[in-house]
C-alpha positions as CSV (number, residue, x, y, z in Angstrom):
1,X,0.3,0.2,-0.1
2,X,1.5,3.1,-1.3
3,X,1.6,6.0,2.2
4,X,-1.1,8.8,1.0
5,X,0.0,12.6,0.6
6,X,1.7,14.4,4.0
7,X,-0.4,17.9,4.5
8,X,2.2,20.8,5.5
9,X,1.9,21.8,9.0
10,X,3.3,24.1,11.7
11,X,2.4,22.5,15.1
12,X,0.8,25.6,15.9
13,X,-1.8,24.2,13.0
14,X,-1.7,20.5,13.3
15,X,-5.3,19.2,13.7
16,X,-6.4,16.2,15.7
17,X,-8.4,14.9,12.6
18,X,-4.9,15.1,10.6
19,X,-3.3,11.6,9.4
20,X,-0.4,12.5,7.5
21,X,1.3,15.5,8.1
22,X,5.1,16.8,7.3
23,X,6.4,19.5,9.9
24,X,10.1,21.5,9.8
25,X,11.7,22.4,12.7
26,X,14.8,22.1,15.0
27,X,15.3,19.1,17.2
28,X,15.4,20.4,20.5
29,X,15.9,17.0,22.7
30,X,16.7,13.4,21.6
31,X,15.7,10.8,24.0
32,X,16.9,7.3,25.0
33,X,17.0,7.3,20.6
34,X,13.4,6.6,20.8
35,X,11.9,10.2,20.0
36,X,12.8,13.6,19.9
37,X,11.2,16.9,20.5
38,X,10.8,19.1,17.3
39,X,10.1,23.3,17.6
40,X,9.7,25.2,15.0
41,X,8.7,28.3,16.8
42,X,5.2,27.8,17.1
43,X,5.1,24.6,19.4
44,X,6.7,21.8,20.1
45,X,6.2,18.2,18.7
46,X,7.3,14.5,20.1
47,X,8.4,12.6,17.0
48,X,9.0,8.8,17.5
49,X,11.5,7.5,15.5
50,X,11.3,4.3,15.0
51,X,13.5,1.8,13.4
52,X,14.2,4.9,10.7
53,X,18.8,5.9,10.6
54,X,18.8,8.6,12.4
55,X,22.1,10.7,12.4
56,X,20.7,14.0,13.0
57,X,21.9,16.0,16.3
58,X,19.8,18.6,18.8
59,X,19.4,21.8,17.4
60,X,19.6,20.2,13.7
61,X,17.0,21.4,11.3
62,X,14.3,18.9,9.9
63,X,12.0,17.9,8.1
64,X,9.8,14.6,9.4
65,X,6.8,13.0,7.1
66,X,4.7,10.5,9.0
67,X,1.4,9.8,10.6
68,X,0.0,12.0,13.8
69,X,-1.2,10.1,16.7
70,X,-3.0,11.4,19.6
71,X,-1.2,9.3,22.8
72,X,-3.5,8.8,26.0
73,X,-3.1,11.7,27.6
74,X,-4.1,13.6,24.2
75,X,-0.8,14.9,23.2
76,X,0.4,14.9,19.4
77,X,2.9,12.4,18.4
78,X,4.3,12.1,15.3
79,X,5.7,8.7,14.1
80,X,8.6,9.6,11.6
81,X,8.9,7.7,8.6
82,X,11.2,9.8,6.7
83,X,13.1,12.2,8.3
84,X,15.1,14.9,6.0
85,X,18.2,17.3,6.9
86,X,17.2,20.8,6.6
87,X,20.1,21.7,7.6
88,X,20.9,23.9,4.9
89,X,17.0,25.4,4.4
90,X,16.4,29.3,5.1
91,X,14.1,28.6,7.9
92,X,13.0,32.2,8.4
93,X,12.0,32.4,4.6
94,X,10.3,28.7,4.9
95,X,8.1,30.4,7.5
96,X,7.1,33.4,5.7
97,X,6.4,31.2,2.6
98,X,4.4,28.9,4.8
99,X,2.2,31.5,6.1
100,X,1.5,33.1,2.7
101,X,0.4,29.9,0.9
102,X,-1.6,29.7,3.9
103,X,-3.6,33.1,4.0
104,X,-4.3,31.5,-0.1
């Protein structure tokens, strides 16, 4: 089965009914190589690494594509399928472009 399209989101715009999303932000903290906290300056999101080969480190800018889950405590988590290095991206311009696209 081929994965469905992932909607581009910033953390504050993630909806409870989103299924597959992509979010770009900075790795704030890595916990036991199991998950990390992603921060995009609008909020934070727990990203579950799973079995992905993961070479990023704290403060790296990454794009994560995966399935959104809501845990037992009601917190949103992203089960990562793809983690992309985005360190060369101008994140400030990326956020401005996102806002422009959102308004259209």
